[in-house]
A tleap script that builds the chain and sets N, CA, C and O, in Angstrom:
source leaprc.protein.ff14SB
mol = sequence {
  NMET ASN ARG ASP GLU TRP ILE ALA ALA PHE
  ALA ARG GLU ALA GLY ILE ASP ALA PRO SER
  ALA THR GLU CYS ARG GLU LEU LEU GLU LEU
  ALA GLY ILE ALA ALA HIE SER SER GLU ARG
  THR ALA ALA PRO LEU ALA CYS TRP ILE GLY
  GLY ARG SER ALA ARG PRO LEU ARG GLU LEU
  LEU GLY ARG ALA ALA GLN ILE ALA PRO PRO
  ALA CGLY
}
set mol.1.N position { 0.915 -1.172 -0.062 }
set mol.1.CA position { -0.002 -0.060 0.009 }
set mol.1.C position { 0.931 1.242 0.008 }
set mol.1.O position { 1.822 1.411 0.840 }
set mol.2.N position { 0.633 2.116 -0.991 }
set mol.2.CA position { 1.479 3.307 -0.915 }
set mol.2.C position { 0.836 4.398 -0.069 }
set mol.2.O position { -0.236 4.206 0.505 }
set mol.3.N position { 1.494 5.525 -0.002 }
set mol.3.CA position { 0.991 6.727 0.776 }
set mol.3.C position { -0.353 7.116 0.518 }
set mol.3.O position { -1.199 7.217 1.407 }
set mol.4.N position { -0.576 7.355 -0.788 }
set mol.4.CA position { -1.916 7.810 -1.227 }
set mol.4.C position { -3.074 6.867 -1.078 }
set mol.4.O position { -4.217 7.274 -0.872 }
set mol.5.N position { -2.761 5.618 -1.186 }
set mol.5.CA position { -3.683 4.543 -0.782 }
set mol.5.C position { -4.018 4.610 0.659 }
set mol.5.O position { -5.191 4.731 1.013 }
set mol.6.N position { -3.030 4.534 1.519 }
set mol.6.CA position { -3.197 4.605 2.993 }
set mol.6.C position { -3.980 5.796 3.496 }
set mol.6.O position { -4.895 5.658 4.308 }
set mol.7.N position { -3.582 7.065 2.966 }
set mol.7.CA position { -4.326 8.200 3.252 }
set mol.7.C position { -5.802 8.231 2.769 }
set mol.7.O position { -6.621 8.871 3.430 }
set mol.8.N position { -6.135 7.643 1.776 }
set mol.8.CA position { -7.417 7.412 1.114 }
set mol.8.C position { -8.246 6.574 2.156 }
set mol.8.O position { -9.360 6.922 2.548 }
set mol.9.N position { -7.677 5.579 2.515 }
set mol.9.CA position { -8.318 4.437 3.379 }
set mol.9.C position { -8.466 5.097 4.807 }
set mol.9.O position { -9.482 4.876 5.466 }
set mol.10.N position { -7.520 5.854 5.255 }
set mol.10.CA position { -7.743 6.531 6.526 }
set mol.10.C position { -8.760 7.665 6.579 }
set mol.10.O position { -9.513 7.802 7.543 }
set mol.11.N position { -8.764 8.450 5.552 }
set mol.11.CA position { -9.758 9.412 5.240 }
set mol.11.C position { -11.129 8.764 5.315 }
set mol.11.O position { -11.999 9.324 5.982 }
set mol.12.N position { -11.385 7.651 4.695 }
set mol.12.CA position { -12.507 6.968 4.635 }
set mol.12.C position { -12.963 6.529 6.095 }
set mol.12.O position { -14.111 6.751 6.479 }
set mol.13.N position { -12.153 5.989 6.775 }
set mol.13.CA position { -12.266 5.567 8.099 }
set mol.13.C position { -12.657 6.771 9.025 }
set mol.13.O position { -13.407 6.648 9.994 }
set mol.14.N position { -12.051 7.996 8.614 }
set mol.14.CA position { -12.437 9.106 9.482 }
set mol.14.C position { -13.729 9.780 9.038 }
set mol.14.O position { -14.271 10.651 9.718 }
set mol.15.N position { -14.207 9.342 7.860 }
set mol.15.CA position { -15.515 9.961 7.435 }
set mol.15.C position { -15.312 11.269 6.713 }
set mol.15.O position { -16.206 12.116 6.740 }
set mol.16.N position { -14.060 11.499 5.999 }
set mol.16.CA position { -13.953 12.635 5.371 }
set mol.16.C position { -13.238 12.365 4.008 }
set mol.16.O position { -12.610 11.324 3.814 }
set mol.17.N position { -13.355 13.286 3.140 }
set mol.17.CA position { -12.480 13.121 1.808 }
set mol.17.C position { -11.097 13.141 1.975 }
set mol.17.O position { -10.653 13.864 2.867 }
set mol.18.N position { -10.291 12.453 1.254 }
set mol.18.CA position { -8.906 12.534 1.255 }
set mol.18.C position { -8.485 13.764 0.717 }
set mol.18.O position { -9.226 14.346 -0.075 }
set mol.19.N position { -7.285 14.290 1.072 }
set mol.19.CA position { -6.797 15.485 0.662 }
set mol.19.C position { -6.570 15.461 -0.952 }
set mol.19.O position { -6.307 14.390 -1.498 }
set mol.20.N position { -6.674 16.614 -1.668 }
set mol.20.CA position { -6.274 16.593 -3.087 }
set mol.20.C position { -4.777 16.700 -3.189 }
set mol.20.O position { -4.085 16.907 -2.192 }
set mol.21.N position { -4.230 16.544 -4.523 }
set mol.21.CA position { -2.887 16.586 -4.683 }
set mol.21.C position { -2.145 17.887 -4.139 }
set mol.21.O position { -1.064 17.859 -3.552 }
set mol.22.N position { -2.915 19.076 -4.433 }
set mol.22.CA position { -2.547 20.345 -3.973 }
set mol.22.C position { -2.539 20.460 -2.351 }
set mol.22.O position { -1.665 21.054 -1.720 }
set mol.23.N position { -3.609 19.822 -1.807 }
set mol.23.CA position { -3.752 19.763 -0.334 }
set mol.23.C position { -2.527 19.140 0.312 }
set mol.23.O position { -1.865 19.616 1.234 }
set mol.24.N position { -2.319 17.871 -0.400 }
set mol.24.CA position { -1.120 17.119 0.137 }
set mol.24.C position { 0.210 17.911 0.033 }
set mol.24.O position { 0.981 17.851 0.990 }
set mol.25.N position { 0.523 18.618 -1.014 }
set mol.25.CA position { 1.719 19.287 -1.272 }
set mol.25.C position { 1.690 20.365 -0.172 }
set mol.25.O position { 2.701 20.482 0.521 }
set mol.26.N position { 0.735 21.087 0.035 }
set mol.26.CA position { 0.671 22.210 0.967 }
set mol.26.C position { 0.898 21.617 2.386 }
set mol.26.O position { 1.688 22.195 3.132 }
set mol.27.N position { 0.266 20.522 2.791 }
set mol.27.CA position { 0.476 19.935 4.121 }
set mol.27.C position { 1.793 19.420 4.226 }
set mol.27.O position { 2.319 19.482 5.337 }
set mol.28.N position { 2.456 18.900 3.239 }
set mol.28.CA position { 3.870 18.499 3.405 }
set mol.28.C position { 4.750 19.758 3.652 }
set mol.28.O position { 5.711 19.761 4.421 }
set mol.29.N position { 4.324 20.843 2.914 }
set mol.29.CA position { 5.218 22.054 3.077 }
set mol.29.C position { 4.966 22.546 4.408 }
set mol.29.O position { 5.967 22.865 5.049 }
set mol.30.N position { 3.702 22.691 5.026 }
set mol.30.CA position { 3.667 23.020 6.377 }
set mol.30.C position { 4.388 22.122 7.343 }
set mol.30.O position { 5.050 22.595 8.267 }
set mol.31.N position { 4.274 20.922 7.150 }
set mol.31.CA position { 4.988 19.930 8.055 }
set mol.31.C position { 6.571 20.230 7.987 }
set mol.31.O position { 7.271 20.159 8.997 }
set mol.32.N position { 7.078 20.571 6.725 }
set mol.32.CA position { 8.498 20.901 6.633 }
set mol.32.C position { 8.857 22.145 7.312 }
set mol.32.O position { 9.853 22.199 8.033 }
set mol.33.N position { 8.047 23.202 7.101 }
set mol.33.CA position { 8.302 24.415 7.870 }
set mol.33.C position { 8.378 24.151 9.363 }
set mol.33.O position { 9.280 24.631 10.049 }
set mol.34.N position { 7.403 23.367 9.863 }
set mol.34.CA position { 7.442 23.180 11.408 }
set mol.34.C position { 8.623 22.304 11.773 }
set mol.34.O position { 9.223 22.481 12.833 }
set mol.35.N position { 8.952 21.394 10.940 }
set mol.35.CA position { 10.035 20.306 11.374 }
set mol.35.C position { 11.509 21.104 11.323 }
set mol.35.O position { 12.394 20.915 12.158 }
set mol.36.N position { 11.600 21.921 10.323 }
set mol.36.CA position { 12.809 22.546 10.088 }
set mol.36.C position { 13.043 23.760 11.012 }
set mol.36.O position { 14.186 24.117 11.300 }
set mol.37.N position { 11.914 24.401 11.481 }
set mol.37.CA position { 12.004 25.542 12.327 }
set mol.37.C position { 12.147 25.159 13.836 }
set mol.37.O position { 12.531 25.981 14.669 }
set mol.38.N position { 11.823 23.888 14.141 }
set mol.38.CA position { 11.841 23.416 15.551 }
set mol.38.C position { 12.271 22.138 15.652 }
set mol.38.O position { 13.433 21.879 15.337 }
set mol.39.N position { 11.426 21.164 16.095 }
set mol.39.CA position { 11.787 19.712 16.150 }
set mol.39.C position { 10.875 18.928 15.161 }
set mol.39.O position { 9.767 19.349 14.830 }
set mol.40.N position { 11.388 17.810 14.730 }
set mol.40.CA position { 10.551 17.053 13.725 }
set mol.40.C position { 9.275 16.765 14.302 }
set mol.40.O position { 8.320 16.620 13.538 }
set mol.41.N position { 9.111 16.657 15.588 }
set mol.41.CA position { 7.721 16.203 16.156 }
set mol.41.C position { 6.794 17.361 16.032 }
set mol.41.O position { 5.609 17.202 16.325 }
set mol.42.N position { 7.250 18.542 15.611 }
set mol.42.CA position { 6.347 19.800 15.429 }
set mol.42.C position { 5.528 19.467 14.233 }
set mol.42.O position { 4.357 19.843 14.288 }
set mol.43.N position { 5.905 18.844 13.175 }
set mol.43.CA position { 5.370 18.654 11.886 }
set mol.43.C position { 3.870 17.949 12.007 }
set mol.43.O position { 2.907 18.544 11.523 }
set mol.44.N position { 3.704 16.704 12.645 }
set mol.44.CA position { 2.409 16.334 12.770 }
set mol.44.C position { 1.484 17.057 13.615 }
set mol.44.O position { 0.281 16.955 13.375 }
set mol.45.N position { 1.937 17.856 14.678 }
set mol.45.CA position { 1.207 18.602 15.455 }
set mol.45.C position { 0.781 19.882 14.851 }
set mol.45.O position { -0.317 20.366 15.127 }
set mol.46.N position { 1.688 20.502 13.960 }
set mol.46.CA position { 1.289 21.701 13.186 }
set mol.46.C position { 0.186 21.310 12.293 }
set mol.46.O position { -0.749 22.103 12.186 }
set mol.47.N position { 0.154 20.130 11.591 }
set mol.47.CA position { -0.790 19.763 10.708 }
set mol.47.C position { -2.043 19.510 11.436 }
set mol.47.O position { -3.116 19.853 10.939 }
set mol.48.N position { -1.972 18.893 12.660 }
set mol.48.CA position { -3.171 18.681 13.395 }
set mol.48.C position { -3.827 20.048 13.797 }
set mol.48.O position { -5.049 20.187 13.743 }
set mol.49.N position { -3.019 21.014 14.187 }
set mol.49.CA position { -3.549 22.387 14.540 }
set mol.49.C position { -4.098 23.010 13.353 }
set mol.49.O position { -5.148 23.642 13.467 }
set mol.50.N position { -3.490 22.908 12.160 }
set mol.50.CA position { -4.021 23.456 11.020 }
set mol.50.C position { -5.449 22.947 10.630 }
set mol.50.O position { -6.374 23.691 10.304 }
set mol.51.N position { -5.510 21.546 10.708 }
set mol.51.CA position { -6.872 20.911 10.511 }
set mol.51.C position { -7.996 21.439 11.478 }
set mol.51.O position { -9.124 21.773 11.115 }
set mol.52.N position { -7.566 21.458 12.629 }
set mol.52.CA position { -8.590 21.942 13.696 }
set mol.52.C position { -8.860 23.351 13.419 }
set mol.52.O position { -9.978 23.747 13.749 }
set mol.53.N position { -8.030 24.218 12.859 }
set mol.53.CA position { -8.327 25.703 12.612 }
set mol.53.C position { -9.314 25.877 11.595 }
set mol.53.O position { -10.044 26.868 11.567 }
set mol.54.N position { -9.366 24.940 10.746 }
set mol.54.CA position { -10.188 25.042 9.434 }
set mol.54.C position { -9.880 26.278 8.530 }
set mol.54.O position { -10.665 26.707 7.685 }
set mol.55.N position { -8.608 26.819 8.810 }
set mol.55.CA position { -8.149 28.002 7.978 }
set mol.55.C position { -7.676 27.322 6.638 }
set mol.55.O position { -7.378 26.129 6.583 }
set mol.56.N position { -7.632 28.193 5.547 }
set mol.56.CA position { -7.083 27.740 4.221 }
set mol.56.C position { -5.492 27.249 4.388 }
set mol.56.O position { -4.682 27.875 5.072 }
set mol.57.N position { -5.228 26.222 3.770 }
set mol.57.CA position { -3.676 25.841 3.841 }
set mol.57.C position { -2.667 26.987 3.445 }
set mol.57.O position { -1.591 27.102 4.032 }
set mol.58.N position { -3.085 27.895 2.350 }
set mol.58.CA position { -2.251 28.941 1.975 }
set mol.58.C position { -2.094 29.915 3.096 }
set mol.58.O position { -0.986 30.415 3.290 }
set mol.59.N position { -3.147 30.235 3.873 }
set mol.59.CA position { -2.992 31.166 5.059 }
set mol.59.C position { -2.079 30.427 6.114 }
set mol.59.O position { -1.117 31.035 6.582 }
set mol.60.N position { -2.335 29.225 6.473 }
set mol.60.CA position { -1.499 28.662 7.482 }
set mol.60.C position { 0.148 28.565 7.046 }
set mol.60.O position { 1.042 28.654 7.887 }
set mol.61.N position { 0.372 28.388 5.736 }
set mol.61.CA position { 1.667 28.328 5.255 }
set mol.61.C position { 2.313 29.627 5.576 }
set mol.61.O position { 3.437 29.669 6.076 }
set mol.62.N position { 1.555 30.784 5.271 }
set mol.62.CA position { 2.097 32.184 5.538 }
set mol.62.C position { 2.348 32.385 6.943 }
set mol.62.O position { 3.381 32.918 7.348 }
set mol.63.N position { 1.354 31.940 7.753 }
set mol.63.CA position { 1.600 32.165 9.315 }
set mol.63.C position { 2.752 31.316 9.714 }
set mol.63.O position { 3.616 31.782 10.457 }
set mol.64.N position { 2.817 30.138 9.284 }
set mol.64.CA position { 4.025 29.165 9.733 }
set mol.64.C position { 5.399 29.862 9.362 }
set mol.64.O position { 6.370 29.930 10.116 }
set mol.65.N position { 5.324 30.333 8.164 }
set mol.65.CA position { 6.757 30.987 7.589 }
set mol.65.C position { 7.045 32.280 8.532 }
set mol.65.O position { 8.213 32.594 8.764 }
set mol.66.N position { 6.081 32.943 9.011 }
set mol.66.CA position { 6.315 34.141 9.811 }
set mol.66.C position { 6.919 33.590 11.212 }
set mol.66.O position { 7.734 34.301 11.800 }
set mol.67.N position { 6.584 32.488 11.694 }
set mol.67.CA position { 6.999 31.973 13.023 }
set mol.67.C position { 8.426 31.355 12.786 }
set mol.67.O position { 9.195 31.305 13.746 }
set mol.68.N position { 8.816 30.885 11.563 }
set mol.68.CA position { 9.994 30.222 11.307 }
set mol.68.C position { 11.176 31.141 11.558 }
set mol.68.O position { 11.022 32.285 11.131 }
set mol.69.N position { 12.249 30.890 12.124 }
set mol.69.CA position { 13.457 31.651 12.105 }
set mol.69.C position { 13.984 31.919 10.816 }
set mol.69.O position { 13.900 31.100 9.901 }
set mol.70.N position { 14.634 33.255 10.678 }
set mol.70.CA position { 15.280 33.370 9.402 }
set mol.70.C position { 16.305 32.500 8.995 }
set mol.70.O position { 17.105 32.178 9.874 }
set mol.71.N position { 16.465 32.045 7.864 }
set mol.71.CA position { 17.486 31.213 7.212 }
set mol.71.C position { 18.883 31.819 7.333 }
set mol.71.O position { 19.020 33.034 7.198 }
set mol.72.N position { 19.764 31.145 7.543 }
set mol.72.CA position { 21.214 31.550 7.562 }
set mol.72.C position { 21.672 31.679 8.939 }
set mol.72.O position { 22.836 32.004 9.175 }
savepdb mol mol.pdb
quit
């Protein structure tokens, strides 16, 4: 079972639609910002918070980028 199959099955079990390809990309981007700005464990928690907030992923990405420390 690949990632997309597992996510689709889990979404069905949760009673929701699986994320679109764009949503998957944006969620992984959000997870990356969280993991690289803090600790790896921040990634799933940031995605959980994002889901609970019901805010658009684009908005959440912007907010996460503001929290991230400057590169360099």
